[in-house]
C-alpha positions as CSV (number, residue, x, y, z in Angstrom):
1,M,-0.1,-0.1,0.2
2,K,1.2,3.5,-1.3
3,D,1.8,5.6,2.3
4,N,1.2,8.5,0.6
5,L,-2.9,8.0,-0.4
6,Y,-6.1,8.0,1.0
7,H,-9.4,7.4,0.2
8,Y,-12.0,9.8,1.3
9,K,-15.6,11.0,0.2
10,A,-16.1,14.3,-1.6
11,L,-18.8,16.7,-2.0
12,I,-18.1,18.8,-5.3
13,T,-19.5,21.6,-4.3
14,D,-17.8,24.3,-7.3
15,V,-15.8,23.5,-10.4
16,E,-13.5,26.1,-11.5
17,S,-12.2,24.6,-15.0
18,A,-11.7,21.3,-15.8
19,D,-8.8,19.9,-13.3
20,T,-9.7,22.1,-10.1
21,C,-13.0,21.9,-8.1
22,L,-14.5,22.6,-4.7
23,A,-15.1,20.2,-2.1
24,Y,-16.8,19.5,1.1
25,L,-13.9,16.4,2.1
26,D,-14.8,13.7,4.5
27,L,-12.5,12.6,6.5
28,G,-14.1,10.6,8.2
29,F,-14.4,10.3,12.3
30,G,-16.7,13.9,11.6
31,I,-14.1,15.3,10.3
32,V,-15.4,17.5,7.7
33,L,-12.9,19.9,5.7
34,T,-15.0,22.6,3.6
35,G,-13.8,24.3,0.6
36,T,-11.2,22.1,0.2
37,V,-9.5,22.8,-3.5
38,L,-9.6,19.2,-5.3
39,K,-6.7,20.0,-8.0
40,L,-6.8,17.2,-10.3
41,N,-3.9,15.1,-10.4
42,R,-2.1,13.7,-13.7
43,I,-4.1,16.4,-16.7
44,A,-4.4,20.0,-17.0
45,A,-7.0,21.7,-18.0
46,L,-7.1,23.8,-21.5
47,K,-6.3,27.3,-21.7
48,A,-9.0,29.5,-21.1
49,T,-7.9,32.2,-23.4
50,G,-6.8,32.1,-27.0
51,A,-7.8,29.2,-29.7
52,S,-8.6,27.2,-26.8
53,S,-11.1,29.3,-24.6
54,K,-14.3,27.8,-26.0
55,R,-12.9,23.6,-25.3
56,A,-11.5,24.7,-22.0
57,A,-15.1,26.3,-21.0
58,E,-17.0,23.4,-22.1
59,G,-13.7,21.4,-20.2
60,K,-15.9,22.9,-17.4
61,K,-18.9,22.3,-17.9
62,F,-17.8,18.4,-19.1
63,L,-17.1,18.6,-15.5
64,A,-19.1,19.6,-14.0
65,S,-22.0,18.0,-15.2
66,L,-20.2,14.6,-14.1
67,V,-19.8,15.8,-9.9
68,L,-21.3,19.1,-9.3
69,N,-22.8,18.5,-6.0
70,K,-22.4,14.4,-6.5
71,D,-20.2,13.0,-3.6
72,V,-18.0,11.9,-6.0
73,T,-14.6,9.5,-4.4
74,V,-11.2,11.5,-4.6
75,E,-8.2,9.5,-3.5
76,T,-5.0,12.5,-2.7
77,I,-1.6,12.1,-4.2
78,K,1.1,14.0,-2.2
79,S,3.2,16.4,-4.0
80,G,5.3,18.3,-2.9
81,D,4.0,20.3,-0.8
82,A,0.1,20.0,-2.1
83,F,-1.7,16.9,-2.5
84,L,-3.6,16.4,-5.3
85,A,-6.4,14.4,-6.7
86,E,-8.1,11.4,-8.4
87,L,-11.8,12.2,-8.4
88,W,-13.9,8.4,-8.7
89,V,-17.4,8.3,-9.3
90,Y,-19.4,5.1,-10.9
91,D,-21.7,4.7,-13.9
92,K,-24.3,4.2,-14.3
93,T,-23.2,0.0,-14.9
94,K,-21.9,0.0,-11.3
95,K,-18.2,0.5,-12.8
96,R,-16.5,3.0,-11.1
97,V,-14.8,5.4,-14.1
98,N,-11.6,7.6,-13.1
99,I,-12.8,11.3,-14.4
100,N,-9.4,12.2,-14.9
101,D,-9.1,10.0,-17.4
102,L,-12.5,10.6,-19.2
103,L,-11.3,14.3,-18.5
104,V,-9.1,13.8,-21.6
105,E,-10.1,11.4,-23.8
106,Q,-12.9,13.8,-24.6
107,G,-10.3,16.5,-25.4
108,V,-10.8,18.7,-22.9
109,A,-8.0,18.3,-20.9
110,K,-4.6,16.8,-21.3
111,Y,-2.1,13.9,-19.2
112,K,0.9,16.8,-18.2
113,K,4.4,15.3,-19.3
């Protein structure tokens, strides 16, 4: 087991871009962090300026349609002084889906190099 990886239940309360959202993060034992910024791991949203601005807006809207005001599972990964997040939801067939990868598959985010 990785010592820097944790799973939490979260309620997504806002979507800032296709790679950043805000959440109520349930740490268990009655401890909830409010307004937690979740920067998605391994991906970067398209820039909201220039030629990619329309796709960037579509990315934000797509992420919101998947997670806004919904419960998700968050995996946190420590990266330097910050924590990055992998978001997981269940689809209609009860299959677990990684939102980070789905954003790239839909062309509204790119994998970081």
